[in-house]
C-alpha positions, 0 to 999 in steps of 0.5 A: 668609395673605399670603406674606412677601416676602424683604428685600433692602437696595439700597445704592449711588448712585442717581440724580441725577446720571445715569451708568452705575451709578445708572441700573443701581441705578434699573433695579433698584429700579424693576424687576419684582424689587420685587414679588418682593421687599421693596427697601429702598434706601440712597442713598450718592450725598451723603457728608455724609449718611454717618453717617446712612447707617450708622445706617440700615444698622445699623437694617435689617432686610433678609436680603440686602444687595446694595452697589455697590462704590467705585473710590475710596480714599474711597469704599473707606473708606466701603465698608469700615465698610458691610462691618463692619457687615454682617458683624457683622448676619451677613447675606447680601451680595452686592458689585457692581463696575460698573467696572474699576479696583478691581483697579488701586486695590487693587494700586497705591493702597492702603497695607498696612493698606488691603489687608489690610481689603480681604482680610479684609472682602471675602473674607467676602461671599457673591458679587461681581459684575463686569460681563464675563470679563475684568473678573474679574481685579479680585477676584483674591487677595482672592476665590475664582473660584466666588464671582465673578459675570458680570452684564452691563449692559443697555439700557434698555426705553425706549431699545430701538427697535422692529423697525419703526423698526430695519429703517427705519434699516437700509434707509436706509443705501444711500442714506445722504447725511450720516453722523452719528457719536455721542460720548455720554458724559461730557465728560472728556478720557479718555473720548476727546472731543479725539479726536473733534474732531481727527478732525472737524478732519481732515474738514474739512481735506479738505472731507469735508462728508457727516460730521456730529460730535454730542457728547452728555454734560456737562462735569465741569470748566470746562477741558474745557468751554472747550477744546471751544468754543474748538477749534470756534470755532478751526477753524471747525467749527460747521457739522459739529460740534454739542454736544447737552449732557446728553440723556436719554429720548426725546431720547436715543433719537432721538439714537441713532435717527438717528445711523450710527456711534458713537465712544468712544475711551476710556482712562478709568481707571475704565471697566467697560463702558460702556452708551453702547455698548451703547445704540448697538449696540442701534440696530445702530451700528458702533462705534469704541472702544478695547481697554480694561477690558471693551470688548472682551468687548463689541466684537468688531473688524470683527464689531461695529465697530473697536478702535483704539489710545487717541489714534490719531485718524488711525486712526479716521478711516480706520476711519470713511472706510473704514466709511462707503464700504463700506455692505454691511460697514455693515449687516452690523454693524447686523445683528451689533450688534442681535442681539447685544444681543437676545441678552445686553443686554436689560433682562430679561436683567440682572433675570434674572441678578441675580434668579437671584443673589438667589434662590440666596442667599436659599434 
């Protein structure tokens, strides 16, 4: 007799487009767990399918529902409708917060009625997942601590370079003539790309030709796109600044492999635990970023790189100069970061942590 697989319904935003949340869901849905469990998916990406998705949730016969919750007002209203249906079905529910803004959304952006509904509905879920320790307070006053679990983001297996490739990169530091500084994220102002442009301008003014700045990611507004290209043209940065656009797969892997310093001076209000930082750490890269959201749980100052105040491009410039002139320290950071990812942030760690939570609820 063929054993019956437990049924799990995964509800959230699947790619396209590709971003941290959609990648995480895609990784889960296509993991080895799809053999152990019978997965079904409900894709919330297209808002016009909202009623259709609600009907699918009503008709779905899974034992466990895994919902990635939103950090916007409209998205929260949608989530409340979904949770209300799931609670009526009397099924097990796990919610997963891929970001750090829900707490502020609840405290500052919601009215009394919305806060009341969030408290009532979310308090009845079985488990809530956050990305790191400092993000547990996102559910303060809503969920008891024993219901909150940590599952960190992970690096995709296809991005993780081999030990041979890493050793080759490590050994090349001593004879490094050009330092490639990578910004890999959405090209929006709060992610800090304008700050990185200011740093590249300082390098040009000081005739520091050994630094090359590479930007990869998509523009979400015409204003940001125009700002980027107007700035590079005005300050004649064409020889030291390169824009790659959106990179994925092998192209992304090679870009990470060929870069030495990763910079993400973010103050993005929905930031959680940026996967791009984990990807850069897997390649050993020195991280220059901000003490924001769940990043301090990921990056320890001077051990994995540097935590610098948001917008302080002069300080970030100083850190780039400092680390590029101290090749011994750069090697130490490379090793620290590679080891940290291997210990905590591999794809299998992510899948195992979710598997344990699923099993606990399905028993």
